[in-house]
N, C-alpha and C positions, 0 to 999 in steps of 0.2 A: 433515439437510436436510429429511427428512420431518416430523420433530417441529417444526422451525421453521415449516414450511408449515402444519402443523396449528394451531400457536399463532396464526398470522396469521388463520386462518379461524375461530378460536374467537370467541365473543361478546365484546363490549366489556367486559361485566361480568367474564367469566372472565379476559380479558387483564389487566384492571386488578388484580383480586384476585391472580392468579398473579404479576404483576409485583411487587405489594406483598409477597407471601409470599417471593418470591425475593430481594428486597432485604433483608428482615429476616433470612432464613436466611443469606445470604452475609455480612451484617454481623456476625452472631453468629460465623460461622466465622472471619471476618477478625479479630474481637476476640479469639477464643480463640487463634488463631495468633499474634497480636501479644503476648498474655499469656505464652504458652509461650516465644516467642522472647525476651521480656524476662527471664523467669526464668532461661532457659538462659544468656543473655549475661551477666546481672548476677551470678548466683549459681553457675552450674554449668560455666562455660567453663574453659578452661585457665588464664586469668587473670581470676578474678572481679573485678568492679568494686565490688560492695557486699556487705555482710554481711547475713545474715538478721536480721529484726527482733528475734529473741530471742537474738541473739549474746551480748550482755552479760549477759542474764538467765542464760544457761548458765554464766557465770563465777561466779555468786553462790555455789553450793555450795562451790567451792574456796576462795573468800574466807572464807566462814563457818568452814570447817575450819581455815584458818590462824589466824583470830581466836581460835577456841576453844583451839587448841594453844598459842598464845602467852599467853593469859590476861591477868593483870594486868601482865605485862611489856610489853604493847602500849601501856600508858599512858606509858611512857618514850619520849621523842621520838627516842631512838637507834635505835628499830626502824622509823622512818619509811621509810628507803630499802628495807628488806626488805619492808615492807608494799606499797610502791608497785611492787615487782616483780610482786606478785600482782595488783594492781589496775591495769588499763589506763587510763592517765590521759586518753586521748582520748575515752573513752566512759563512764567512771564517775568520779563525784566522791565524796569521803568526808570525815568529821570524826571525830576521837576526842575524846570528852567524859569528864570524871571524874564521880564520883557526884553532885556538886553541879551538874552541867550546864555546867561551864566548858569552853571549847574549849582543848584541849591542842595539837592540830595538825590539819592536813587541807587539802583543796582547796576545800571548800565555803565560800562567802563569807558566806552568811546564817547566823544562829544558829538551829538547828533547835528548841531547847527553851528554856523560861524557868524555871529553877530545878529543884530536886531532885524536887519532886512531879510536875511535868510529865514529867520524865525517867523516873521510875518507871512512869508510866502509858503511856509510849510503847514499853516493852520488847517486842520481838518483833512489833511492829505493822508492817503494810505499808500505806503510803498511796499511792493512785493519784490523780493530778490532771492537768489538761490533757487529759483523755480525750476532750473534744469536738473536739480538733484533728483535721484530716483526716489529717495524716501523723504517726501515732504518738501515744504517751502517755508521761508521766513517772512513775516509781515510786521511792518512798523507803522503805527498811527500816532499822529500828533493831535492831542485834545486841548482846546483852548481853556485857560483859567481866567475867569472874569469876576469883577466885583458885582455888587448888587445892582449897579446902574448899567451893567453890560460892558464896561470898559475892560479891554484886554490887559491882564496883569502878568500873564506867563503861559507856559505850555507844559502839559504832562505828556511825555513821550512813552508810549506803550509798545513793547516789542515782544512778540510771541511766535511760536512755530506751529505750522499746520502739519502735523505728523503723528505717527503712532507714539503714544506716550506710555511707557511702562510704569505701572503703579509702584511695584517693588523692584529695586535695583537688582535684587537677587535673580530676578526672572529675565534680565536683559539678554543673557546668553541664549536662553531658551527661545525668547521672542525672535532674536536675530536668526537663530537656526530655522525657526518655523517660517519666517519671512523669506529666507533664501530657498527653503524647500518649496514654498508656495510659488515663488518666482519661477523655479525650474521644474515644477511639478508636471507641466504638459510634456516636457522632454523625458522626464523620469518615467511617466506612465507609458509614453510611446515606446521607450526602450524596453520596459517591463513586458508589455503586451506583445511587442514584436518578438521578443525572445520566446514567449510562450507559443504564439500562433504560428510563427515561422517554423518552429520545431515540429509542430503538428503537421504543417503543410509539407515539410521535408519528409516526414514519416510517411505521409500519404503517397508522395512521389517515389520514395525508396522501395515501397512494397512491390510494385510491378517491376521496377528496375532490377531489384534483387532477384525476382523470379526470372527475368530475362537473362541475367548474368548466370544464374544457376543452369538455365536451359542451354545457354551457350557452352558452358563447360561440359554438359552432357553430350551435346552434339560433337564437341571436340573429342570426347571419349567414344564417339560413334554409338551413343545410346539415344535412340529416337523414341523410346517408350516413356514419354512424359507428357503432361498436360499443364498449361498455364492457367491457374485458377482465376486470375484477375480478369474481370469482364466489365467493360464500361464503354460508353460512346464518346468519351473524351480522347484527347491525343494519346495518352498512355494506353488506353483501351485499344485504340486503333493500332498502336505499335505492337502490343502483345498479340492482337489478332493477326497482324501481318507476320509476326514471328511464328505463330501457329501455322499460318498458311505456308510460310517458308519451310517449316518442318515437314508439313504434309507433302509439299512439292519435292523436298529432298528425299523423303521416304519413297514417294512415287518414282523419283528419278533413279534411286537405287534399285527399286523393284524393276524399273524398265531396263536398267543396265543388266540386272540379273536375268531378266527375261530375254534380252538381246543376246546375252552370253549363251543361254540355253538354246535360243533359235540358231545362233551361230554353230553350236555343236550339232543341232539337227540338220542344218544346211550342209555342213561338211559330211555328215553321215549320209544325207540324201544324195549329194553329189557323188560321193564315193560309190554308193549303191547304183546310181543311174549310169555312171561311167563304166562301172565294172562289167555290166552286161554286154554293151557293144564292144568293149575292148576284148572281152573273153571270146565273143563271136568272131571278131576280126582275127585274133590270135589263132583260134582253132582253124579257121579257113586258110590262113596263110601257111600254117604248118602242113595242112593236107596238100596244098599246092606245092610246097617245097619238097614233099615226099614223093612227088611224081604226078600229082593231079593236074599239073600244067599241060601234060601231054594229052589230056582229054578235053577237046574244045568245048563240049557242052558243059562239063563240070567247071571249066575255067570261067566261062561267061557267067554261069550261075553264081559261083563264088565271088567273082568280082562285083556283081550286082549287090550281093549281100554285104560285101565290104563297103561298097559305096553307100548303101542305105544306112549302115551303122555309123559310118563316118559323118554323114549328114545329120544323123540323130544326135551325135556328140556335138556337132556344130550348133544345132538348134538349142541344146541344153546350155552350152556355154554362152550363146547369144542371149538367151532368156536370163541367165544369171547376171550377165553384164548389165542388161537393162534394169533388172530389179535392184541391183546394187546402185546404179546411177540414180534411180528414182528415190531411193531411201536416203541419199545424201542430203544434209541440211541445206547445202548451197545449191540444190537442184532448182533450176529455173526453166520455164518454158521459153521457147524462142519463136514468138508469134510474128507472122508476116501476113500481109493482105493477099488473099487468094479468091479466085472465083470458085465458090464452093460447089456450084452445079457442075462446072467443068472438071473439078477435082473428083467428084463422085462418078462422073461418066468415065473418066480414065480408070478409076479403080474397078468399075463395072467390067471393063474389057479384061482386066487381069483376072477377076474372079470367074468370068465366063470360061476362060481357058482352063482354070483349075477344076471348075464344075464339069466341063465336057470330058476331062480325063476320067472322071468317075461316073459318067453318064447321068449327071444330075443337072437339072435346069435351075439356073440362077436368075431370079427376077428382081429388078430394081424399080422402085416407084419413088419419084421425087415430087414433093408437093411444096412449091415455092409460093408462100403467101406474102411476099414482099411486093411493094409497089414498083420497085425498080431492082434490077439485078446488079446490086452493088457488091463490091468485094467485102469479105469479112476477115477479121483479124483473129487467126488461130495459129497453132503450131502444126503445120501439115505433117511433119514427120511423126509426131506423137499421135495425131488423129489417124494416120495410116497404120500405126502399130495397134491402135485400139481396134480398128476395123479388121485388120489382118488376123488378129487373134480370135475375134468373135466369128468371123466367116470361116476360118480354117477349122475351128471346132465344129461349127455347123456342118461343114462338108465332111468332116471326119466321121461324124456319127449319123449321117444320113445315107440310106441305102441307095443302090443304083435305081434309076428311074423315078426317084422322088424329087421334091423341089426344096429350094431355099429362097426365102423372100427377105428383101430389105426395103423398108419403107422409111423415107426421110421427110420430115416436115421442117421447113425453114421459115423462121420468123425473123424479125429485125435483128435481134441480138442472141436468139436462142435457137439451137438446132436439136430436134428430137429424132432419135433413131430407134427403129424396132426391127430386130432380126429374128426371123422364125424359120425353123426347119421341120421336116417331116421325119425326123430320126427317132431314136429310141427314148429321148427325153431324159429327165433326171429322176432318180428314185427320191422318195419323200425325205429320206434321211440325208440325201446329198444336198438338198436345196439350201440349208443354213450355212453350208461350208464351201459353196462354189467358189467364192472369192478369197478363200483362205490359202495362204502360201503353202505350196507343195501338196495341196489336196488333189487327189486323182479320182476320187469317187469310188463307187463299188465295183465289184468284179465285172458286171455286165457292161458298164460304161468304160471300164479301164482295160478292156481286153485288147485294145489296140495300143501297144506300147509306142514309145517314141516321143511323148510329150513330157515336159518337165514338171507339170503341176504349178507352173508360175504364170501361165498365160492369162488366166482370169484375174489373178492378183495384180498383174501389170495393168490390165484393162481398168480395173476399179481405181487404182492409184492415179493413172493418167486422166481418167474422167474427173476425179476429185480435184486434180491440179487445174482443170478447166472450170472449176467452181460448179461442177455438175453432180449428177447422181446416177446410179445404175441399179437395176433390179432384174431378177431372173424368176421364171415360173414355167410350168409345163402347160402346153396347149391342151384344150379340151379334147381335140381329136387325137393327135399324137405329136411327139416332138417337143421342142423347147422354144421358149420365147424370151429374148433379152431386150430390155428397153434401157436406153440411157439418154441423158441430156447433157449437152455441153454448151457453155456460154461464151460469147465472143470475148476475147481478151481485151483488157483496157490498157 
């Protein structure tokens, strides 16, 4: 049982080769058994059916002895009956010739020699002919007949066959059939065992194939709740395993599509909610101005500032949505160019200084360049700028007046490490696991300042990962938050 199971689990190549070897081996065994059985039944049983091929050849010495003893007396036809008692007529033919080559008597129909000269040349010669026949050959021997003084007086021609000799004529058909069977037995056994073992091999192959076909039909019917039971390390096992993986991938893909559809609904809901507030504010202020508020210069300036703020707020939301949508596309690619990273950071420092001064916050930049030479690095400057803008704007948003925001950058040959720290309110413990989640705005204390989409940190993480980097967030021991991220030079 175990060996059969192991055979089923073997590779297809091993199964085919093993089956072929087994067929040949059993065919050889079957042929040998058939041959032994044939020899035993035909020659060695209690009642042998045939004689051995050399049966009549074994009679030859006795016949030669009789001829030599009789000598020239054998030329007299009176000795015919005595001679034929020694020569079995059903298997051996003979002729007695005088010295001139004339036929005196015998059972051979044809004349073996022509004249005295040919007779003398044929003395003691053994002729073999019909040797190319499948079943046996014919032998003819010329035995000299001499007188008491050794003078040649004639020749006895003995003709016999070396072949299977059936004892009883009734068994000739049976013998012929068995000889034909024995001749073709290797092919018969090969066909027989091939039919048996190829059927078994096909069955072993069909089991996993039928499972795959059934699984395919279930997938066609959108039924993914199935398992393929066939397990093996062979080709079919790998095929079924790949099919299982495909099913799992399809199930995951369908789940992802469902999840994306749910996210799409949430996005539409979030966009509608986020746009509704500034639109309502703008609409309300416009209505007040249209009702006569335009005549009050102080109210007019205040309302226009509110309208401007909410318009910018909608612009930021739509901008973040466009960036998030662009990043999530499958064909999204970075556009890396060679830049002087130190110069890039110094230029951004000037921008962040202006933003920080508007809130009475000090922005501090520290660049640690560990490279031997100030070579350009290959990055996407637009995406790196978006990463820094989102992180720094968040740090400035949640840092109070008079506090500080720090950015430390360590530049290695192909890796850049960034650490941004602020002295703001930091994150609550329940916020930390969800900082990079899409549309997550945090708790009330950190979300009290409206105007951000909840997409900033999601965009940051996505762009960092596109640069083959990683990002983490934590709270500082003193106060505020700390964000670390690493990006690698594009190849």
